[in-house]
C-alpha positions as CSV (number, residue, x, y, z in Angstrom):
1,M,19.6,8.0,-4.2
2,L,16.4,6.3,-5.1
3,L,17.1,3.4,-4.8
4,T,17.7,4.8,-0.9
5,R,14.9,5.6,-0.7
6,L,13.2,2.9,-1.9
7,K,14.7,0.5,0.2
8,K,13.4,2.4,3.2
9,R,9.8,3.2,2.6
10,L,7.6,5.2,0.4
11,Q,5.5,7.8,2.3
12,V,2.5,9.5,0.8
13,D,2.4,12.7,1.9
14,D,2.0,16.7,0.9
15,D,5.5,17.1,0.6
16,S,6.8,17.5,-2.9
17,A,9.4,15.4,-2.9
18,D,8.0,12.5,-1.6
19,R,5.1,13.3,-4.9
20,K,8.6,13.2,-7.0
21,L,9.2,9.6,-5.3
22,I,5.7,8.4,-5.7
23,K,6.1,9.7,-9.9
24,S,9.2,8.0,-10.4
25,V,8.3,4.5,-8.9
26,L,5.0,4.9,-10.9
27,D,7.3,5.9,-14.1
28,I,9.5,3.0,-13.1
29,I,6.6,0.7,-13.2
30,N,4.8,2.1,-16.1
31,P,6.8,4.2,-18.5
32,P,5.1,7.9,-20.0
33,S,6.2,6.4,-23.3
34,N,5.8,3.4,-25.3
35,K,8.7,2.8,-26.6
36,P,10.8,0.5,-24.9
37,T,13.6,2.4,-22.4
38,E,16.9,1.4,-22.3
39,K,18.2,1.5,-18.0
40,E,22.0,2.1,-17.7
41,E,22.8,-1.6,-16.4
42,G,23.2,-1.4,-13.0
43,S,21.1,2.4,-12.3
44,A,18.7,2.5,-9.5
45,E,16.1,2.8,-12.2
46,Q,16.7,-0.8,-14.1
47,I,17.3,-2.4,-11.0
48,N,13.9,-1.7,-9.2
49,K,12.5,-2.4,-12.4
50,D,14.3,-5.8,-12.2
51,N,12.4,-6.1,-9.4
52,L,9.1,-5.8,-10.4
53,S,7.4,-8.4,-12.3
54,K,7.5,-7.2,-15.8
55,N,3.5,-6.8,-15.9
56,H,2.9,-7.2,-12.2
57,P,4.2,-5.2,-9.8
58,K,3.4,-6.6,-6.1
59,I,1.9,-2.8,-5.1
60,V,0.5,-2.6,-1.3
61,L,-0.7,0.7,0.4
62,H,-1.3,0.9,3.6
63,I,-2.7,3.7,5.6
64,D,-2.2,3.9,9.3
65,D,-1.5,7.2,11.5
66,D,1.4,5.3,13.5
67,L,4.9,5.4,12.5
68,E,6.1,2.4,14.5
69,D,3.0,0.7,13.1
70,R,3.5,1.6,9.6
71,E,7.5,0.9,9.9
72,L,6.6,-2.6,11.2
73,V,4.5,-4.1,8.7
74,H,7.1,-2.8,5.7
75,E,9.2,-4.7,7.4
76,A,7.0,-7.9,8.5
77,I,5.7,-7.2,4.1
78,H,9.2,-7.5,2.4
79,A,10.2,-10.1,5.4
80,V,7.4,-12.7,3.5
81,D,8.1,-11.0,-0.1
82,P,11.1,-8.7,-0.3
83,T,9.3,-8.1,-3.9
84,F,6.5,-6.3,-2.3
85,I,7.2,-1.9,-3.4
86,V,5.1,-0.9,0.2
87,I,3.5,2.8,-0.2
88,E,2.5,3.6,3.6
89,A,0.3,7.3,3.5
90,S,-0.7,8.7,6.9
91,D,-3.9,9.3,6.8
92,G,-7.0,8.8,4.7
93,E,-7.3,11.6,2.0
94,S,-3.5,10.6,1.5
95,G,-4.4,8.1,0.5
96,I,-7.0,7.8,-1.2
97,E,-4.9,10.8,-3.5
98,F,-2.2,8.3,-3.9
99,L,-5.2,6.1,-5.2
100,K,-6.6,7.9,-7.6
101,K,-2.8,9.1,-9.1
102,A,-2.8,5.3,-9.4
103,K,-6.0,4.5,-11.0
104,S,-4.8,7.3,-13.8
105,S,-1.6,6.0,-14.6
106,G,-3.4,2.1,-14.2
107,N,-0.9,1.1,-11.3
108,L,-3.2,0.1,-8.8
109,P,-1.9,-1.9,-5.6
110,C,-3.3,-5.6,-5.2
111,L,-4.0,-4.7,-1.5
112,I,-5.3,-2.0,0.9
113,I,-3.7,-2.6,4.6
114,L,-6.1,0.1,6.9
115,D,-6.0,0.4,10.3
116,V,-8.8,1.9,12.2
117,N,-8.5,4.3,14.4
118,M,-6.9,7.3,12.8
119,P,-7.8,11.2,13.3
120,G,-10.0,12.6,10.5
121,M,-11.2,9.6,8.4
122,N,-10.5,6.2,10.3
123,G,-10.1,2.9,8.0
124,F,-13.7,2.2,7.9
125,E,-14.7,5.4,6.0
126,I,-11.8,5.0,4.1
127,Y,-12.7,1.8,2.5
128,N,-17.2,3.4,2.1
129,E,-14.7,6.3,0.4
130,I,-12.7,3.9,-1.9
131,K,-16.1,1.9,-2.5
132,K,-17.6,4.6,-4.1
133,D,-15.5,4.5,-7.2
134,D,-16.2,1.9,-9.5
135,E,-12.6,0.7,-10.7
136,L,-10.8,0.7,-7.1
137,R,-14.3,-0.8,-4.9
138,C,-12.3,-4.0,-6.7
139,L,-9.5,-3.6,-5.1
140,P,-8.9,-6.0,-1.6
141,A,-8.2,-4.0,1.2
142,V,-8.5,-5.6,5.6
143,I,-8.5,-4.0,8.2
144,F,-5.1,-4.4,10.8
145,T,-5.6,-2.5,14.0
146,T,-5.1,-2.7,17.4
147,A,-8.8,-2.0,18.1
148,S,-10.7,-5.5,19.0
149,F,-13.7,-4.0,18.9
150,F,-16.1,-1.7,16.6
151,K,-19.1,0.0,16.4
152,R,-21.8,-2.6,15.5
153,E,-23.3,-0.4,13.0
154,Q,-19.5,-0.4,11.4
155,R,-19.0,-3.7,10.9
156,K,-22.3,-4.8,9.8
157,E,-21.6,-2.3,7.0
158,N,-18.6,-4.0,6.0
159,E,-18.7,-7.7,6.7
160,D,-16.7,-8.4,3.8
161,L,-14.0,-6.3,5.0
162,P,-11.4,-8.7,7.2
163,V,-10.2,-7.4,10.0
164,F,-6.9,-8.8,11.6
165,I,-5.6,-7.8,15.1
166,K,-2.4,-6.3,15.4
167,P,-0.9,-8.6,17.5
168,D,2.1,-8.3,20.6
169,K,4.5,-10.6,19.7
170,I,7.0,-10.4,16.4
171,K,6.2,-13.7,15.6
172,E,2.6,-13.6,15.3
173,F,2.4,-10.1,13.4
174,T,4.5,-11.5,10.7
175,A,2.0,-14.4,10.8
176,S,-0.7,-11.9,9.7
177,I,1.2,-10.3,7.5
178,Q,1.4,-13.7,5.6
179,K,-2.2,-14.6,6.4
180,I,-3.1,-10.6,5.1
181,L,-1.0,-10.8,1.8
182,T,-3.0,-13.5,0.6
183,H,-5.9,-11.1,0.1
184,C,-3.7,-9.5,-2.4
185,K,-5.4,-9.7,-6.2
186,D,-3.0,-10.4,-8.7
187,K,-3.5,-8.3,-11.7
């Protein structure tokens, strides 16, 4: 069951089943005990552990309120590189909650992809909140949005934040994701 849900997508919401799933993924990446764990050959945990590079899991956190956009980004990331683990959050609060948990487990994402126009916190506000944390501020982030204009103050305050406009064509979409993934920080 874990493998099936992982293959679909990892979404961070307030659902306790989702929280258990995320904990399971983090436990696979970084087992809770210091002893090496023996996993049964062919088990979901072994398969997923084998898909991760030993000490360098490639995790991307994608924060976007639009389910279709999250699905497209997830599919495009896996088309470019199927070894990435994509964690999805539908709002800034869920994304920041995931980052806090990932920070405490030592499994931070190599990249954060943010939408701009979302209810609650927008992408720039999420980015600025992340930058308040000394450990999280080093994480690379990009804006990936359909909004082609921003308030001048938002861009001026966040000049170091790369902005990518979501293209309409699938081929261009995947090419944009490929460029975005170059911002992924190796651990």
